[in-house]
Backbone bond lengths (Angstrom), bond angles and torsions (degrees), N, CA, C in turn:
res aa  C-N    CA-C-N  psi(-1)  N-CA   C-N-CA  omega(-1)  CA-C   N-CA-C  phi
1 M - - - 1.457 - - 1.524 110.11 -
2 F 1.332 117.25 -38.90 1.470 121.91 -179.81 1.526 110.63 -62.51
3 L 1.332 117.08 -47.03 1.453 120.85 -178.63 1.520 111.56 -67.26
4 A 1.310 117.34 -27.52 1.456 120.88 -177.43 1.525 112.21 -78.70
5 T 1.331 117.93 -24.74 1.465 121.53 -174.19 1.514 113.30 -104.76
6 H 1.328 118.85 -6.36 1.462 121.12 -178.41 1.532 110.53 -127.94
7 Q 1.332 114.84 135.53 1.447 120.00 177.28 1.528 110.39 -79.06
8 E 1.322 115.14 153.04 1.454 120.46 -179.92 1.524 110.32 -67.51
9 K 1.342 116.42 131.10 1.459 120.94 179.38 1.522 109.35 -83.98
10 T 1.330 115.54 143.84 1.459 120.83 176.41 1.515 109.75 -123.21
11 G 1.342 116.59 147.67 1.450 121.93 -179.89 1.514 111.97 -85.38
12 S 1.349 115.87 -169.74 1.461 121.33 -177.88 1.521 112.43 -64.13
13 K 1.358 117.49 -25.21 1.459 121.39 179.96 1.522 112.60 -96.17
14 G 1.331 116.50 8.73 1.457 120.50 177.08 1.512 114.81 83.00
15 K 1.329 117.91 3.45 1.458 121.24 -179.82 1.528 110.63 -89.39
16 P 1.338 117.66 150.85 1.469 120.67 -179.90 1.532 111.82 -61.64
17 V 1.331 115.69 142.56 1.461 122.42 179.76 1.522 108.41 -116.64
18 K 1.327 116.68 137.22 1.458 120.89 178.97 1.528 110.26 -63.55
19 S 1.324 116.22 136.89 1.459 121.30 -179.72 1.517 110.45 -109.45
20 N 1.320 114.93 151.85 1.446 122.29 176.68 1.527 108.54 -90.45
21 I 1.314 118.05 129.48 1.465 121.06 -174.97 1.522 111.39 -64.87
22 T 1.340 117.70 -37.61 1.469 120.39 -178.68 1.517 112.26 -75.32
23 D 1.340 117.86 -23.92 1.460 121.42 178.24 1.530 108.93 -150.98
24 P 1.313 117.65 80.51 1.469 121.13 -175.26 1.532 113.82 -66.40
25 D 1.343 117.34 -16.27 1.465 119.83 179.72 1.524 112.34 -78.96
26 S 1.331 117.31 -17.36 1.464 121.28 -176.71 1.524 110.87 -82.98
27 A 1.335 115.78 178.44 1.462 121.05 -179.25 1.523 109.34 -137.57
28 K 1.327 115.40 155.06 1.461 121.00 178.35 1.531 108.40 -82.38
29 M 1.331 116.93 123.14 1.461 121.77 -175.26 1.519 111.10 -128.34
30 T 1.327 115.44 142.29 1.460 121.59 176.71 1.519 109.07 -96.61
31 T 1.339 116.65 121.34 1.462 122.30 -179.04 1.516 109.86 -123.86
32 S 1.334 115.95 179.98 1.460 120.92 177.36 1.524 112.03 -66.21
33 K 1.331 116.46 -16.95 1.464 121.66 179.63 1.528 111.79 -102.82
34 G 1.320 116.62 13.17 1.454 120.43 179.68 1.515 111.39 107.88
35 T 1.315 116.72 -172.56 1.467 122.18 179.74 1.519 110.05 -85.84
36 I 1.319 116.24 127.47 1.459 121.69 -178.95 1.517 109.89 -128.77
37 Q 1.330 115.97 164.92 1.453 122.25 173.36 1.519 106.47 -101.24
38 G 1.319 117.95 116.07 1.456 118.68 -173.99 1.512 113.82 -160.59
39 Y 1.340 114.66 -159.14 1.457 122.66 -175.82 1.529 110.17 -132.42
40 N 1.315 115.40 156.21 1.457 122.42 170.37 1.518 108.22 -93.57
41 V 1.327 117.42 127.22 1.468 120.46 176.82 1.525 108.19 -103.02
42 I 1.319 116.20 130.49 1.451 123.10 -176.63 1.524 109.21 -119.99
43 A 1.330 116.73 141.65 1.457 121.27 176.17 1.521 109.36 -144.55
44 I 1.329 116.15 141.83 1.467 123.13 174.51 1.518 107.76 -121.69
45 N 1.319 117.22 125.48 1.464 120.92 -178.25 1.524 110.79 -135.12
46 D 1.338 115.30 166.28 1.463 119.48 176.88 1.524 108.70 -88.71
47 D 1.335 116.64 156.19 1.460 119.97 -174.61 1.522 112.84 -85.90
48 K 1.333 118.09 -17.56 1.463 119.99 -176.15 1.525 112.17 -78.79
49 H 1.330 116.04 -48.52 1.469 120.47 -176.51 1.528 112.80 -112.27
50 Q 1.341 118.16 -6.47 1.468 123.07 -178.29 1.524 112.24 57.85
51 V 1.331 115.35 36.78 1.465 121.59 175.08 1.528 108.13 -88.73
52 I 1.315 116.87 130.37 1.458 121.96 -178.15 1.517 109.73 -75.66
53 L 1.320 116.88 124.81 1.455 122.85 -178.53 1.520 112.45 -97.88
54 Q 1.312 116.90 -27.18 1.471 121.31 179.41 1.513 109.01 -148.92
55 A 1.324 117.20 135.77 1.466 121.88 -179.80 1.521 109.11 -145.77
56 H 1.326 115.77 137.04 1.455 119.70 -179.31 1.531 108.93 -161.17
57 T 1.316 115.88 158.88 1.466 121.59 175.38 1.525 108.48 -113.64
58 W 1.346 114.91 147.66 1.458 120.25 -177.07 1.523 109.72 -133.98
59 G 1.304 115.65 131.57 1.460 120.86 177.56 1.508 111.08 -87.27
60 S 1.339 115.46 60.53 1.463 121.31 -179.72 1.513 108.89 -140.48
61 V 1.333 115.90 149.47 1.463 120.37 -177.43 1.521 110.78 -73.02
62 G 1.326 117.25 -50.38 1.450 120.93 -176.49 1.521 112.54 -85.00
63 E 1.336 115.35 149.70 1.456 120.18 178.41 1.527 111.64 -85.77
64 Q 1.344 117.05 -16.38 1.453 120.33 -174.66 1.523 112.21 -58.47
65 Q 1.333 116.66 -42.43 1.457 119.77 -175.95 1.523 113.34 -78.78
66 T 1.339 117.85 0.73 1.467 120.60 179.49 1.527 112.59 -98.52
67 L 1.335 118.18 -14.41 1.466 120.25 -173.92 1.529 112.28 -66.28
68 Q 1.328 116.99 -51.30 1.465 119.92 -175.93 1.525 112.80 -61.01
69 P 1.341 119.78 -48.75 1.472 118.15 177.09 1.528 112.79 -65.00
70 A 1.351 117.91 -30.06 1.464 120.48 177.89 1.529 110.64 -66.19
71 I 1.336 117.03 -41.72 1.464 120.77 178.16 1.524 110.76 -66.34
72 E 1.327 116.48 -39.93 1.466 120.17 178.45 1.522 111.00 -63.84
73 Q 1.332 116.82 -38.19 1.462 120.27 176.22 1.527 111.13 -68.13
74 L 1.330 116.30 -33.77 1.463 120.34 177.19 1.522 110.57 -62.65
75 Y 1.340 116.60 -42.90 1.463 120.59 177.23 1.535 110.90 -61.64
76 Q 1.323 116.83 -37.86 1.466 120.08 178.40 1.521 111.21 -65.03
77 Q 1.336 115.84 -38.29 1.461 119.85 177.50 1.524 110.80 -63.60
78 V 1.321 115.43 -42.03 1.462 120.13 179.83 1.524 110.74 -66.55
79 D 1.338 116.07 -38.03 1.467 120.09 178.72 1.523 111.00 -62.53
80 K 1.324 117.29 -37.02 1.462 120.80 179.09 1.526 111.45 -63.41
81 L 1.314 115.70 -30.24 1.467 120.22 178.70 1.525 112.07 -87.42
82 N 1.341 115.86 2.38 1.460 122.88 -179.52 1.529 111.99 58.18
83 A 1.332 115.48 28.66 1.468 118.75 -177.99 1.508 111.66 -76.63
84 T 1.325 118.12 -35.18 1.460 120.62 -175.56 1.524 112.69 -77.89
85 K 1.351 117.54 -8.03 1.455 120.11 179.91 1.518 112.31 -82.60
86 N 1.315 116.11 -12.49 1.462 121.00 179.89 1.519 109.67 -92.67
87 N 1.309 117.67 129.53 1.464 121.31 -177.69 1.515 112.33 -62.49
88 N 1.333 116.83 -35.06 1.462 119.55 178.82 1.512 111.14 -64.63
89 D 1.346 115.59 -38.50 1.463 119.39 178.64 1.512 110.65 -68.17
90 K 1.342 117.21 -35.32 1.456 120.17 178.06 1.522 110.96 -63.41
91 A 1.326 115.70 -39.64 1.462 119.41 178.50 1.514 111.06 -66.03
92 Q 1.351 115.40 -35.39 1.446 118.87 179.52 1.519 111.18 -71.54
93 E 1.344 116.77 -33.12 1.455 121.52 -178.44 1.524 111.09 -60.16
94 A 1.341 116.05 -34.64 1.462 120.23 -177.40 1.519 111.71 -66.89
95 T 1.332 117.03 -23.18 1.462 120.73 -179.03 1.528 111.90 -101.42
96 T 1.322 117.51 1.60 1.464 120.48 179.87 1.520 110.05 -67.55
97 K 1.331 116.14 130.29 1.463 121.76 179.65 1.515 109.57 -96.48
98 F 1.326 115.96 134.26 1.469 122.39 -177.41 1.525 109.05 -123.88
99 T 1.334 117.04 126.87 1.464 121.43 178.55 1.525 109.59 -122.86
100 A 1.326 115.35 146.88 1.465 121.99 177.27 1.520 107.93 -152.08
101 D 1.334 116.83 153.30 1.460 120.11 -176.79 1.519 111.38 -79.16
102 S 1.329 116.05 179.02 1.462 121.91 -172.30 1.527 113.39 -65.29
103 G 1.329 118.14 -18.79 1.455 120.60 179.28 1.520 113.00 -63.64
104 F 1.342 117.00 -21.21 1.457 121.49 -178.60 1.528 111.88 -99.20
105 N 1.329 117.53 1.43 1.457 120.65 -175.33 1.527 111.33 -80.82
106 S 1.309 115.89 122.19 1.465 122.94 172.63 1.522 107.45 -159.26
107 E 1.324 116.77 159.21 1.461 120.32 -179.02 1.528 111.05 -61.62
108 D 1.339 117.04 -41.72 1.470 120.91 -179.33 1.530 110.69 -63.69
109 N 1.344 116.86 -41.94 1.461 120.10 -179.76 1.524 111.86 -66.67
110 L 1.329 116.74 -38.31 1.462 120.04 179.95 1.521 111.31 -69.35
111 V 1.340 116.70 -35.95 1.471 120.15 174.71 1.521 109.86 -63.65
112 F 1.324 116.81 -42.31 1.467 121.88 179.34 1.526 110.93 -63.91
113 M 1.329 117.32 -45.05 1.460 121.05 -177.54 1.522 112.04 -69.79
114 A 1.347 117.22 -25.09 1.459 120.65 179.11 1.533 111.29 -64.73
115 S 1.329 117.07 -25.67 1.466 121.48 179.41 1.526 112.27 -105.14
116 S 1.329 117.27 10.11 1.466 121.02 -176.05 1.522 112.93 -84.71
117 G 1.339 117.27 -18.78 1.461 119.78 -176.21 1.509 113.28 92.56
118 F 1.352 117.47 -4.49 1.458 121.67 178.43 1.529 110.58 -92.30
119 D 1.319 116.03 147.97 1.461 122.10 170.02 1.526 106.12 -84.44
120 T 1.328 117.04 97.05 1.464 122.57 -165.52 1.522 112.69 -94.69
121 Y 1.347 115.18 140.95 1.464 123.03 174.50 1.522 107.75 -135.18
122 I 1.339 116.54 103.63 1.466 122.02 179.06 1.522 107.99 -124.33
123 A 1.308 117.12 116.58 1.460 121.44 -176.32 1.524 110.97 -73.78
124 D 1.341 115.58 156.00 1.460 121.31 172.34 1.522 108.81 -102.33
125 T 1.316 116.71 173.63 1.468 120.59 -174.24 1.529 113.02 -68.13
126 Q 1.345 117.79 -19.77 1.460 121.42 -179.49 1.524 112.35 -100.09
127 F 1.327 116.76 12.99 1.461 120.83 -175.37 1.525 111.77 -59.51
128 R 1.315 117.11 -46.64 1.468 120.48 -177.46 1.523 111.81 -66.45
129 S 1.315 117.39 -37.27 1.466 120.03 -177.27 1.524 112.18 -66.42
130 R 1.352 117.44 -21.38 1.463 120.84 177.89 1.520 113.09 -91.58
131 D 1.325 116.71 -9.57 1.461 121.00 -178.81 1.531 109.51 -78.63
132 P 1.337 118.81 121.36 1.472 120.87 -179.53 1.517 113.65 -56.55
133 L 1.341 117.19 -34.74 1.462 120.15 -179.74 1.525 111.43 -64.57
134 F 1.329 116.77 -40.04 1.466 120.97 179.36 1.526 110.72 -79.59
135 K 1.327 116.71 -31.43 1.462 120.71 -178.99 1.520 111.40 -62.61
136 E 1.326 116.80 -34.00 1.458 121.77 -178.92 1.525 112.45 -95.16
137 S 1.326 117.12 1.43 1.463 120.72 -177.44 1.528 110.78 -88.63
138 E 1.317 116.10 115.77 1.463 120.15 178.55 1.523 111.08 -67.74
139 T 1.326 116.78 -36.30 1.466 121.25 179.33 1.524 111.28 -62.62
140 Y 1.344 116.61 -43.25 1.468 121.12 -179.29 1.519 110.81 -61.01
141 H 1.344 117.97 -46.89 1.459 121.20 -178.08 1.526 111.36 -69.47
142 T 1.346 116.95 -33.91 1.467 120.08 177.96 1.520 110.97 -65.39
143 E 1.335 116.63 -47.50 1.459 120.76 179.84 1.525 111.20 -67.13
144 K 1.339 116.82 -36.18 1.455 120.66 178.21 1.521 110.63 -63.62
145 E 1.327 116.58 -40.84 1.457 120.95 178.90 1.517 111.17 -66.96
146 K 1.339 117.24 -37.18 1.467 121.17 178.05 1.530 110.44 -62.71
147 R 1.339 116.49 -44.76 1.471 120.17 179.48 1.523 110.79 -65.31
148 R 1.336 116.52 -38.88 1.458 120.24 -179.84 1.517 111.26 -64.57
149 L 1.344 116.82 -45.07 1.460 120.92 178.98 1.525 111.45 -63.97
150 K 1.333 116.38 -35.48 1.462 120.06 179.34 1.520 110.38 -66.90
151 R 1.360 116.46 -40.95 1.466 120.02 179.45 1.521 111.37 -66.77
152 R 1.332 117.06 -36.33 1.466 121.12 -176.09 1.524 112.44 -100.36
153 N 1.357 117.24 12.62 1.466 121.80 178.15 1.532 112.35 56.13
154 G 1.326 115.47 39.99 1.458 120.87 175.80 1.512 115.32 84.64
155 K 1.338 118.87 0.98 1.458 121.20 -179.23 1.530 110.42 -75.52
156 P 1.338 118.12 151.22 1.461 120.82 -178.25 1.530 112.05 -67.93
157 R 1.326 115.82 160.05 1.462 121.88 178.66 1.523 110.28 -66.45
158 L 1.322 116.02 135.06 1.463 120.20 177.87 1.526 110.00 -76.54
159 F 1.313 116.20 144.59 1.456 121.18 178.26 1.528 109.99 -65.59
160 T 1.334 116.03 141.43 1.459 122.02 173.24 1.526 108.34 -108.42
161 S 1.329 116.75 -179.89 1.463 120.69 -179.64 1.531 111.65 -61.89
162 Q 1.323 117.07 -24.90 1.462 120.25 179.71 1.525 112.39 -69.59
163 D 1.326 117.70 -18.99 1.461 121.45 179.44 1.528 112.31 -85.39
164 F 1.336 117.49 -7.68 1.461 121.93 179.90 1.531 109.88 -95.11
165 H 1.316 116.65 146.66 1.459 122.39 -176.30 1.528 109.41 -95.34
166 Y 1.335 115.73 96.72 1.466 122.27 -175.58 1.525 110.08 -104.66
167 D 1.317 116.65 125.48 1.454 123.40 176.64 1.524 107.55 -107.62
168 K 1.362 116.45 102.62 1.470 119.86 -174.99 1.528 112.05 -71.24
169 N 1.344 118.00 -23.82 1.463 120.24 178.93 1.532 111.53 -73.68
170 K 1.333 115.84 -43.97 1.462 120.38 179.57 1.521 112.40 -89.70
171 Q 1.358 115.98 -8.95 1.464 120.97 -178.44 1.527 111.26 56.73
172 T 1.338 115.40 48.05 1.464 121.65 176.94 1.519 109.57 -126.16
173 C 1.305 115.38 159.41 1.459 120.00 -179.69 1.526 109.46 -148.37
174 R 1.316 114.88 136.90 1.466 121.54 174.65 1.529 109.04 -121.80
175 C 1.314 115.71 142.50 1.459 121.00 -179.03 1.528 109.53 -78.81
176 P 1.346 118.76 170.88 1.464 120.91 179.84 1.527 113.79 -58.11
177 A 1.350 117.20 -23.02 1.462 120.27 178.57 1.524 111.88 -84.56
178 G 1.347 117.49 -4.26 1.468 122.04 177.94 1.514 114.67 93.11
179 N 1.332 118.40 3.90 1.463 121.25 -179.67 1.525 110.92 -82.08
180 L 1.336 116.22 138.61 1.451 121.99 178.76 1.530 109.66 -73.07
181 M 1.338 116.53 136.96 1.463 122.30 179.73 1.526 109.52 -108.16
182 W 1.339 117.19 159.25 1.451 121.56 -179.48 1.526 110.30 -102.62
183 C 1.340 115.45 145.16 1.467 121.82 -177.83 1.528 109.36 -82.35
184 S 1.337 116.07 120.16 1.466 121.22 -178.52 1.521 112.60 -100.25
185 G 1.349 117.30 -4.28 1.464 119.98 178.44 1.512 111.65 176.27
186 N 1.336 117.02 139.55 1.472 121.16 -178.83 1.522 113.10 -97.71
187 N 1.317 117.56 -29.67 1.466 121.62 -178.30 1.519 110.09 -131.93
188 V 1.326 115.77 60.67 1.456 121.60 -179.74 1.522 108.76 -80.84
189 K 1.332 117.93 121.74 1.458 121.65 -178.28 1.529 111.14 -85.66
190 S 1.335 115.00 134.84 1.466 121.68 176.84 1.522 107.92 -156.72
191 N 1.342 116.31 122.92 1.468 121.88 -179.11 1.530 111.84 54.75
192 N 1.335 115.60 44.56 1.468 123.05 177.93 1.528 113.14 62.90
193 K 1.308 117.47 22.49 1.454 122.32 176.95 1.524 109.05 -128.81
194 K 1.329 116.54 157.63 1.451 121.55 -179.52 1.526 110.57 -109.48
195 Y 1.338 115.41 136.18 1.454 121.71 -176.43 1.526 110.77 -127.96
196 T 1.329 115.23 156.68 1.456 122.13 166.98 1.521 107.00 -102.46
197 R 1.315 116.55 123.06 1.466 121.23 -171.96 1.526 110.41 -111.68
198 F 1.338 115.58 139.77 1.463 122.42 177.72 1.527 109.28 -126.05
199 G 1.334 115.00 153.08 1.450 121.58 177.22 1.515 111.43 -130.33
200 G 1.304 115.95 142.99 1.458 119.93 177.55 1.524 110.95 -81.89
201 Y 1.335 116.70 147.29 1.465 120.19 177.52 1.532 108.74 -69.90
202 L 1.325 115.49 134.31 1.458 120.72 -174.63 1.524 112.05 -57.96
203 K 1.340 117.08 -39.63 1.468 120.37 -178.94 1.529 111.29 -64.91
204 D 1.337 117.01 -32.91 1.460 120.22 178.03 1.524 111.66 -72.90
205 C 1.334 115.75 -43.83 1.474 120.29 -176.93 1.523 112.09 -67.75
206 K 1.355 117.23 -33.35 1.466 120.23 -178.58 1.525 111.82 -66.50
207 T 1.325 117.56 -32.85 1.470 121.50 -176.33 1.530 112.66 -106.46
208 C 1.328 117.35 8.28 1.475 121.07 -175.98 1.523 111.06 -72.41
209 P 1.342 118.36 131.52 1.471 121.06 178.27 1.521 113.02 -70.14
210 L 1.360 117.46 -15.92 1.465 121.48 179.86 1.535 111.72 -100.06
211 Q 1.327 116.99 17.58 1.462 121.35 -174.65 1.524 112.22 -58.71
212 E 1.327 117.41 -41.54 1.466 121.01 -176.99 1.527 111.29 -63.43
213 Q 1.328 116.67 -32.24 1.453 121.02 -178.67 1.526 112.45 -89.63
214 C 1.316 116.68 -7.79 1.464 120.49 -175.90 1.519 112.98 -107.85
215 M 1.351 117.72 -32.74 1.459 120.85 -175.44 1.524 110.29 -132.03
216 R 1.325 115.42 143.03 1.463 120.11 -178.95 1.528 111.96 -69.80
217 K 1.345 116.38 -31.88 1.455 121.44 179.17 1.523 109.31 -131.78
218 S 1.306 116.23 157.53 1.465 120.40 177.74 1.521 109.25 -64.69
219 P 1.337 118.61 132.46 1.474 121.18 -176.46 1.519 111.98 -69.17
220 T 1.325 116.13 138.26 1.465 121.60 178.09 1.526 112.19 -123.63
221 E 1.354 117.16 -36.69 1.456 120.79 -176.60 1.527 112.95 -113.41
222 R 1.318 117.72 -29.84 1.457 120.96 -179.92 1.528 109.93 -153.03
223 G 1.343 115.32 161.91 1.454 120.29 -179.76 1.515 112.64 -85.80
224 R 1.325 116.94 -168.90 1.454 123.23 -177.79 1.530 110.49 -65.60
225 Q 1.336 115.53 136.71 1.458 121.86 177.94 1.530 109.27 -108.67
226 V 1.331 116.53 140.28 1.460 121.19 178.74 1.527 108.47 -147.76
227 Q 1.326 117.32 147.38 1.456 120.18 -178.99 1.528 110.79 -137.74
228 F 1.343 115.04 154.00 1.454 121.99 -177.29 1.526 109.02 -129.98
229 L 1.327 115.98 138.72 1.455 122.02 -177.92 1.523 110.10 -68.77
230 N 1.342 116.21 130.25 1.461 120.68 179.10 1.525 111.23 -70.94
231 D 1.329 116.01 151.97 1.468 121.04 -179.14 1.519 112.04 -62.02
232 E 1.351 117.69 -33.85 1.449 120.82 -177.89 1.519 111.47 -61.04
233 S 1.340 116.29 -34.48 1.457 119.94 -179.08 1.516 111.40 -73.81
234 R 1.326 116.96 -23.37 1.456 119.67 -176.77 1.521 112.48 -78.03
235 K 1.353 117.53 -17.54 1.451 120.20 -176.92 1.517 110.91 -64.90
236 R 1.335 117.80 -33.51 1.458 121.67 179.04 1.529 108.62 -101.98
237 L 1.313 115.11 108.05 1.462 119.64 -177.06 1.522 110.44 -71.15
238 S 1.317 116.56 134.53 1.457 121.50 174.67 1.522 108.58 -80.97
239 Y 1.320 117.31 170.83 1.457 120.68 177.24 1.530 110.72 -66.26
240 S 1.331 116.64 -29.36 1.473 120.03 176.13 1.519 110.32 -66.85
241 D 1.337 117.16 -40.87 1.462 121.06 177.81 1.528 110.86 -64.76
242 K 1.334 116.00 -41.84 1.457 120.33 179.44 1.525 111.06 -63.75
243 M 1.349 116.19 -38.09 1.467 119.69 179.74 1.525 111.07 -67.83
244 K 1.332 117.44 -35.73 1.456 120.55 177.20 1.521 110.97 -62.37
245 I 1.336 115.86 -43.60 1.468 120.20 178.55 1.525 110.30 -64.26
246 K 1.325 115.97 -41.47 1.462 120.66 -178.11 1.519 112.08 -67.53
247 I 1.325 116.67 -44.27 1.459 120.07 -174.14 1.524 111.98 -80.12
248 D 1.347 117.23 -18.78 1.467 120.85 176.99 1.525 112.23 -83.68
249 S 1.332 117.23 -11.19 1.458 120.51 178.21 1.529 109.70 -71.89
250 P 1.334 118.30 157.01 1.477 120.61 178.69 1.525 112.45 -54.75
251 M 1.346 117.22 -41.25 1.459 120.51 178.33 1.519 110.83 -66.54
252 G 1.326 116.96 -40.72 1.463 120.25 -179.97 1.515 112.75 -64.08
253 R 1.330 116.69 -43.12 1.470 120.01 178.38 1.524 110.85 -65.10
254 R 1.338 115.92 -36.55 1.462 119.51 179.97 1.523 110.91 -66.50
255 Q 1.335 116.56 -42.37 1.463 120.17 179.96 1.527 111.48 -68.67
256 Y 1.343 116.10 -42.87 1.465 118.36 -177.62 1.526 111.74 -69.26
257 S 1.327 117.07 -29.17 1.464 119.93 179.97 1.530 112.07 -64.55
258 K 1.332 117.35 -19.38 1.468 120.76 179.24 1.527 111.92 -75.29
259 R 1.345 117.02 -17.41 1.470 120.01 -176.89 1.516 112.16 -60.35
260 L 1.335 116.36 -38.89 1.464 120.79 -176.64 1.525 111.48 -60.78
261 G 1.340 116.75 -42.09 1.460 119.90 -179.92 1.503 113.79 -83.67
262 C 1.342 116.95 -3.48 1.463 120.97 -178.50 1.523 112.10 -94.60
263 I 1.333 117.61 -53.67 1.465 120.52 -172.46 1.527 113.73 -99.84
264 E 1.339 117.58 -32.44 1.467 119.01 -175.80 1.527 113.05 -62.52
265 P 1.358 120.23 -40.31 1.472 118.94 176.14 1.522 113.35 -60.93
266 V 1.331 116.98 -29.10 1.465 120.84 178.76 1.524 110.41 -65.57
267 F 1.333 116.41 -49.26 1.463 120.04 178.49 1.533 110.94 -67.80
268 G 1.333 116.73 -33.94 1.460 119.73 177.37 1.520 111.66 -64.62
269 N 1.317 117.24 -40.18 1.464 121.53 179.25 1.519 111.45 -65.50
270 I 1.348 116.03 -43.54 1.468 119.86 -177.15 1.526 111.44 -71.83
271 T 1.322 117.39 -44.75 1.464 120.20 -174.69 1.528 113.04 -78.29
272 T 1.320 117.32 -36.89 1.468 120.57 -176.41 1.523 112.31 -96.05
273 N 1.333 116.97 -57.82 1.467 120.11 -176.91 1.518 112.33 -69.41
274 K 1.334 116.52 -38.78 1.471 119.89 -178.73 1.530 112.09 -91.13
275 G 1.308 117.07 -9.90 1.466 120.64 173.59 1.519 115.28 80.35
276 M 1.336 118.21 13.98 1.461 119.02 179.76 1.522 109.70 -93.81
277 N 1.326 116.27 77.13 1.463 120.65 -179.89 1.520 112.41 -94.56
278 K 1.336 117.66 0.43 1.465 121.20 174.45 1.524 109.16 -163.35
279 L 1.321 115.14 154.10 1.459 120.89 176.93 1.520 109.02 -82.97
280 T 1.323 117.23 134.72 1.467 121.15 -173.47 1.522 113.10 -108.74
281 L 1.337 118.17 2.93 1.458 121.61 -179.00 1.521 110.44 -116.07
282 R 1.306 116.48 174.02 1.457 122.52 178.94 1.517 109.38 -125.51
283 G 1.334 115.20 151.50 1.456 120.10 179.77 1.514 111.42 93.62
284 Q 1.338 116.73 139.58 1.462 122.58 -176.47 1.528 112.53 -56.59
285 V 1.325 117.36 -43.62 1.469 121.44 -175.94 1.520 110.75 -65.40
286 K 1.336 117.26 -48.25 1.463 120.66 -177.41 1.533 111.62 -68.88
287 V 1.330 116.01 -43.05 1.462 120.32 -179.54 1.525 110.44 -63.60
288 N 1.324 116.43 -41.86 1.459 120.56 179.53 1.520 111.16 -64.08
289 A 1.331 116.70 -40.73 1.469 120.95 178.29 1.526 110.77 -64.00
290 Q 1.330 116.98 -40.44 1.465 120.75 179.51 1.532 111.08 -63.24
291 W 1.323 116.50 -45.07 1.461 120.68 -179.61 1.530 111.12 -64.63
292 Q 1.322 116.54 -42.68 1.458 119.92 -178.45 1.524 112.06 -69.42
293 L 1.320 117.63 -30.81 1.470 120.39 176.32 1.531 110.82 -65.70
294 Y 1.335 116.73 -41.89 1.462 119.95 177.23 1.537 110.40 -65.34
295 C 1.329 115.94 -38.22 1.471 119.25 177.39 1.531 110.47 -65.68
296 L 1.333 116.86 -35.36 1.463 121.11 178.07 1.530 110.71 -64.64
297 I 1.327 116.77 -42.91 1.471 120.92 177.39 1.524 109.97 -61.33
298 H 1.327 115.91 -41.42 1.470 120.22 177.79 1.526 110.69 -60.24
299 N 1.329 116.78 -44.58 1.464 120.72 -179.39 1.525 112.13 -65.27
300 I 1.330 117.11 -40.92 1.475 120.62 178.95 1.532 109.85 -60.58
301 E 1.322 115.79 -41.76 1.472 120.32 179.24 1.528 110.50 -63.92
302 K 1.339 116.81 -43.09 1.466 120.74 -179.93 1.521 111.93 -65.15
303 L 1.322 116.35 -42.13 1.458 120.64 179.59 1.516 110.99 -66.72
304 Q 1.320 117.08 -36.82 1.464 120.56 177.85 1.531 111.00 -64.79
305 N 1.320 115.90 -42.09 1.465 119.43 179.48 1.529 111.65 -68.56
306 T 1.338 116.44 -30.85 1.461 120.66 179.98 1.513 111.28 -70.24
307 M 1.334 116.81 -34.90 1.475 122.02 -177.53 1.521 112.20 -72.58
308 H 1.340 117.91 -22.91 1.477 119.63 -178.33 1.519 110.49 -82.06
C-alpha cells in the first residue's frame, strides 16, 4: 500500500533516495546528535527588522536544491503584496542584496541568482580559509582541527591535489611521498571541465608509509588517483569562480559579514526563546504548517516591537 500511494523520491543527482515508511516526505540527515529522519527548515528575512518574508520546510538532505524554489516562493509572496507592480519597487529590487551561507552554494544556484535581479553574496566552503583574518588566527585553525578530528574520529587529514607536486610544463607529478606517478589522461572531462589525471603505481601505494593519510582504504587494484584542472578551462570563469572573486573583495566580505547578524538571531529566537528546537509532526503539509506558525509568531513579535 505504501509503494502504491507514494512516488519514488530522488536526490539532487537524480538517484533514488530511501524513504521512511512512517514519514516518506522526510529525509535521512546527519547531525551533531547522530543520524535522524527530519526536514530542512528555510527562512528568508530582511536585515533591518528581521521579519521573515518566506519560510518553508524541505524533505531533502542538501540545502542547495532548496534555494531556487525558495526564491520563487519569495517572488510569489511579493506579488501578493502587489510590490512588484510598482516601478519604484522594481528599481529597488535591482539593488536588493541577498546573502546565504555555503550550504546553498552551487554552480546552478549561482547561475539562477545571476538572473534574479539580486546583488547576491553566497560563500563557498573555502571562504574562511582565504580570509587573511582567519588565516592568521590560531584560534580558528585550532577549532577547525578539533572539528575535523571529531568528524574523522581522530584520523589524520587526507591529502588533496594541493599536496601533490605537479609540473604542468613537464606534465609530471610526484606524490607527497616523492614517488613518480603515471599520466592516465590529458583532457579528462568532468563537470564540463578538462583535467590532467595521474595515477600512483600500485606497488608504490601498497608499501607507502603515508598510505593511511593518502587513501581511505588499502589499495588492491590501483593506486591513488589525482587530477589537475587544465589551463584552457581556467580561461572561462564559471559563476563559482566569479563569486569567489566577488566575495573575497573588501566590499564582498563586508556585505557577507552582515549575514550572521541578520538571520541567526531569527533562528535563535524561534528555537531557543520560542522553544521550537525540533519538529513534532509528520508529513510535509503538517511540518510546513508548524514551521510557518512559529515564523508567524516571530513576525508578530517583531512588528509589535517596531510599533513601540
